[in-house]
C-alpha positions in Angstrom: -14.7 -110.8 -17.8 -17.2 -107.8 -19.1 -20.2 -109.5 -21.3 -21.1 -107.1 -24.8 -23.7 -106.5 -22.6 -22.0 -104.8 -19.5 -19.5 -103.0 -21.7 -22.8 -101.7 -23.7 -24.1 -100.8 -20.1 -21.0 -98.7 -19.3 -20.7 -96.9 -22.7 -24.3 -95.9 -22.5 -24.9 -95.5 -18.8 -21.2 -94.1 -17.9 -21.1 -97.0 -15.1 -21.3 -100.7 -14.2 -21.7 -102.5 -11.0 -20.2 -106.0 -10.9 -21.1 -107.6 -7.7 -19.0 -109.9 -5.3 -15.8 -109.3 -6.9 -13.9 -109.0 -3.5 -14.7 -111.0 -0.6 -15.7 -109.9 2.5 -12.8 -111.8 4.8 -10.5 -108.9 2.1 -12.9 -106.3 2.8 -12.5 -106.1 6.3 -8.7 -106.8 6.7 -8.6 -103.8 4.6 -10.7 -102.2 7.0 -8.4 -103.1 9.7 -5.1 -101.7 8.0 -7.3 -98.4 7.3 -8.5 -98.2 11.1 -4.8 -98.8 12.3 -3.3 -96.0 9.8 -5.9 -93.8 11.2 -4.6 -94.6 14.6 -1.3 -93.8 13.4 -2.1 -90.7 11.4 0.4 -92.4 8.5 0.3 -89.1 6.3 -0.9 -88.1 4.1 -4.3 -87.6 4.8 -7.2 -85.7 3.7 -9.2 -84.0 6.1 -13.1 -82.9 5.9 -12.1 -79.4 7.1 -9.5 -79.1 3.9 -12.3 -79.3 1.6 -15.0 -76.5 3.2 -18.1 -78.6 1.7 -21.2 -78.5 3.4 -21.3 -79.7 6.7 -17.5 -79.8 7.0 -15.8 -78.0 9.9 -14.6 -74.7 9.0 -11.0 -75.9 9.7 -8.8 -78.0 11.5 -8.8 -75.9 14.7 -12.6 -76.5 14.9 -14.8 -79.2 16.9 -14.3 -81.8 14.1 -11.6 -80.6 12.3 -9.4 -83.6 12.3 -12.3 -85.7 10.6 -10.9 -87.8 8.4 -12.2 -88.1 5.1 -9.3 -90.0 3.0 -6.2 -92.2 3.2 -4.4 -90.6 0.3 -2.2 -92.4 -1.8 -3.3 -95.8 -0.6 -1.1 -97.3 -3.3 1.9 -97.7 -1.6 0.9 -97.8 2.0 0.8 -101.9 2.0 0.3 -105.0 0.2 -3.5 -105.2 0.6 -4.1 -101.9 -2.0 -1.4 -102.9 -3.9 -2.6 -106.2 -4.6 -6.2 -104.5 -5.4 -5.3 -102.0 -7.5 -3.6 -104.1 -10.0 -5.2 -107.5 -9.7 -7.3 -110.1 -11.2 -10.7 -109.0 -10.0 -10.6 -106.0 -12.0 -7.7 -106.2 -14.7 -9.6 -108.3 -16.8 -12.5 -105.9 -17.3 -10.3 -102.6 -16.8 -8.5 -104.2 -20.4 -11.2 -104.8 -22.2 -12.7 -101.2 -21.6 -9.2 -99.2 -21.9 -7.2 -101.5 -23.8 -4.5 -104.4 -23.2 -1.8 -102.0 -21.3 -3.9 -99.8 -19.2 -2.0 -97.6 -16.7 -3.3 -96.7 -13.1 -2.9 -93.2 -12.4 -1.2 -92.5 -8.4 -2.5 -88.4 -9.1 -5.7 -89.1 -8.7 -8.0 -91.0 -6.4 -5.6 -93.7 -5.1 -7.1 -93.5 -1.8 -9.3 -95.3 1.2 -12.1 -93.8 1.9 -13.2 -92.7 5.4 -16.7 -91.4 5.5 -17.3 -91.3 9.2 -21.0 -90.8 10.7 -19.9 -86.9 12.6 -18.9 -83.9 10.7 -18.7 -86.0 7.1 -19.8 -83.4 4.3 -22.0 -83.5 1.0 -20.8 -83.7 -2.2 -22.0 -81.5 -4.8 -22.4 -83.1 -8.5 -19.3 -83.1 -10.3 -17.3 -84.9 -13.1 -13.7 -86.1 -11.8 -11.7 -85.1 -14.6 -12.6 -81.5 -13.9 -9.3 -81.3 -12.6 -7.5 -83.6 -14.3 -5.2 -82.8 -17.0 -5.0 -85.9 -19.4 -5.1 -85.9 -23.6 -8.6 -86.8 -23.3 -11.4 -86.8 -20.2 -11.9 -90.7 -20.3 -10.4 -92.6 -17.5 -12.5 -95.1 -15.6 -12.6 -95.4 -11.8 -13.0 -98.2 -10.0 -14.4 -98.1 -6.4 -14.6 -101.4 -4.3 -17.3 -100.9 -0.8 -15.5 -102.3 1.7 -18.6 -102.4 3.7 -22.5 -101.7 2.9 -23.5 -98.4 0.9 -26.8 -97.2 1.1 -28.1 -93.6 0.8 -28.2 -93.0 4.8 -24.6 -93.4 5.0 -23.6 -91.7 2.2 -23.6 -94.1 -1.1 -22.7 -92.8 -4.5 -25.6 -90.9 -6.6 -25.0 -91.0 -10.4 -26.9 -89.2 -13.0 -26.9 -92.2 -15.8 -25.9 -91.1 -19.2 -24.4 -88.0 -18.0 -20.5 -88.6 -19.4 -22.1 -87.7 -22.9 -24.2 -84.4 -21.4 -22.5 -81.5 -23.3 -22.1 -78.8 -19.8 -21.9 -74.8 -20.6 -19.0 -73.3 -18.3 -21.8 -71.2 -17.2 -24.0 -74.1 -15.4 -20.6 -74.6 -12.9 -19.5 -72.8 -9.9 -15.9 -71.7 -9.8 -15.3 -75.0 -7.5 -16.8 -76.5 -11.6 -19.9 -78.4 -9.6 -23.4 -78.2 -11.0 -24.6 -74.7 -10.0 -28.3 -76.0 -8.4 -30.6 -72.6 -8.7 -30.4 -73.3 -12.8 -33.3 -74.5 -14.4 -31.2 -76.7 -17.0 -29.2 -78.1 -13.7 -32.4 -79.0 -11.9 -33.7 -81.1 -15.0 -30.4 -82.8 -15.2 -30.1 -83.8 -11.3 -33.6 -85.0 -11.3 -32.6 -87.6 -13.4 -30.5 -88.9 -10.7 -30.0 -92.3 -8.8 -28.5 -93.7 -6.1 -25.8 -96.9 -6.6 -26.2 -98.8 -3.2 -23.5 -101.5 -3.1 -22.8 -104.6 -0.9 -19.6 -105.3 0.9 -17.1 -106.8 -2.2 -19.2 -105.0 -4.9 -17.2 -102.7 -7.3 -19.0 -99.9 -9.2 -17.1 -98.9 -12.6 -17.5 -95.5 -13.5 -16.3 -93.0 -16.1 -14.1 -89.9 -15.1 -17.0 -88.0 -16.9 -20.1 -88.9 -15.3 -21.5 -86.7 -12.8 -22.2 -88.1 -9.5 -22.7 -86.8 -5.9 -22.7 -88.0 -2.4 -25.1 -87.3 0.9 -23.5 -86.9 4.8 -23.1 -90.2 6.8 -26.0 -90.4 9.3 -25.5 -94.1 10.5 -23.0 -94.2 13.8 -20.4 -96.4 11.6 -17.4 -95.6 9.3 -18.5 -95.9 5.1 -15.3 -97.3 4.1 -14.4 -97.4 -0.1 -11.3 -98.4 -1.9 -10.9 -96.1 -5.0 -8.5 -96.2 -7.7 -8.4 -94.7 -11.2 -7.0 -95.7 -14.6 -6.6 -94.9 -18.3 -5.7 -96.2 -21.7 -1.8 -95.8 -23.1 -2.9 -93.7 -25.7 -4.6 -90.7 -23.0 -1.3 -90.0 -21.4 -1.4 -86.8 -18.6 0.3 -83.3 -19.7 3.5 -82.9 -18.8 4.3 -80.8 -16.2 0.3 -81.0 -14.8 -0.5 -82.4 -11.7 -1.9 -85.6 -13.2 1.8 -86.1 -14.5 3.2 -85.5 -10.8 3.1 -89.1 -9.6 4.4 -92.4 -11.9 1.5 -94.5 -13.1 1.5 -98.1 -12.5 0.9 -100.6 -15.3 -1.9 -103.3 -15.2 
């Protein structure tokens, strides 16, 4: 259970780190599972080339074009991700933050991230809620580090408190990333901090928190498991992508 101070920290900063919520043996089992899924090319898989982010191959036909970025629809791939997504390690905190009837979205995140040493891309400053369609942009993402996450292998960077920031449309590019050429954005980005995680650590963060990530500059793939949750009274907009897959109750 979260303490009042931890709840306040999440509300004020837009994120919270809880250490050692998963044991190393579990993390290694998930990594082995993900590696087998990649080896077998079990769809759906998102490839770096699909996104056109900086550093990614321009197409799947180019060298590195079949570098996997993440295994999509993790919930439903197997027992390990299913039990984690609705398990006792994270559900008490989620129910404190979102209410006792919180629900997991299968339409957003719901993945195992596989940031590989070669051809991994840079992810610019964005809010996850930019393409989501819910009654309110107030969801919580839970990010489990399956291996240590560092600046060198592309850990998340966040701007504390930015979930409360008012950003004008002109501050964003066509893909809804912060424009780095604007002075007001540069001032915001200067407040950023890195979020290194140890194996088994979990990052909870608001869907409105601005965050980014660099490339994996090491020789080992970085694996993370990521799911997103909403409050019962914050349903997806009917007919939208956010409403395209069944949700899962906690």
